Steps between C-alpha positions, in 0.01 A plus 500: 500500500198729505529646155216746543673671792813553295309624200325763712828611652671514160209698358530756777871539432435541129253776574753669725763485230740273684668621818392866460169525681325744270167325543203676650160371604206567271186648652276259686476130568314250285330359808671164467821581681681607182666826404623630167863608500622735229869534416738563218347343191278254688172477686404188695250395764646326805387397850515785751750299704752547220455876465788700643416855604777721368588863481619665182846383385538252785708188441342157542725273707642183349346205684752219553451137601810356672529122453771341714509193721697678773302716743799718586564577135135583429470730799837660426404575139166640610661731755759610245263564212246689705763754600473630145211703365302339222555138607248297702543134597145377453565129560759279673493142372700210641425222250456488125172313532344796683573758231175470302264529795697774672525718190129459429433637850763777478558610138856614430705656222818291535594161647845503663578127481788332682701263279514220758126518569432488125717189456390320818126559450510471119312827448374550145640836390315473168168482683587791730615707203150488352383724784790716614879540463741271684834629632734220608739548794792278399840388626783679320769245590573214265297393200219744404312226317195516729466874445516453123241223522267728697531764229420242231191402698372857506663682792526872422819552694767363728664675792796343680513468878812715506320790328477839665170631634494757218532220243220301661268801499588577138433138403159495672390829341629402155321165502180653641500749213518220244877495442771240541783533755815296554855569621786546250655164599185319391468706182850384403409138572192528280706644216742209533220243515369608162802327348492189718337160469219440758713233668755763593248629755538177701755466777741200489291325766178557304663360186608190690146445630358552150746239373383248759135566414581445132630149569190410702605538864236581762540776758614262773760343271628844395524604866704189581732545203571864581492460880233763550147482642201411287343837586808675361456303177138616480605862556758477221246341266254783562766752405598301191138484383463876542828589331441275198122563501434125513199357679605151610770233521415351161549835333828549688628155400423568133657845518816367669541225241455743210773722645748223572480504880511121515835474324749540787543690828640851485857561606530536874174321575 
């Protein structure tokens, strides 16, 4: 990622005091394409391209990057968000690998990241979080383990696909202002997880795969034993690594053995 571009953008926002565009241009130009921007409690020099001409008490729009592998979803979200004052979709990104370059070219305030794109492309939320907030768009059916994992990795909020437009807008504005946003259902799950062992975050299928890894089976052997594809095994392993914050198979095998996953299959397996 082009760190300098982000730093300049963040400096401008600091000078403007966040989303309230109280900044004004200082007199003159330094001759090198830079301008000094004065705002609430800060004064910085930034490239002229980053200076936003504002009137008194105007509101700076929240610039959103929509990351989703489905064109229809991206375009639908853009059309929806831009119906509302104060929200601008500054970037539409189809693949996780494009995020760094696209955000360097079009600085944003919030990344609206699709859960499936994050998992499929193995986006590093921790790296993104160093530059700007990440708001995950997650499935609200079934196990919320992926959403919890995203929060542990630095996401500033989660909004479910079934959320209302008002909730989505509130989530975007809250995260852009430096807050954390999540639906009540997820708040309850987090409260419950504080009293749970890390293994409780795994689904029965993920536990079974972890058990097979612990006894030394390779992906192809696990796929054959469970009658699933090898790619499905890899997908499950990626989720297991994220949930348990383990880096590789060796670490997973050691973890599974320490927690007794090699003893016997669970009931119903």
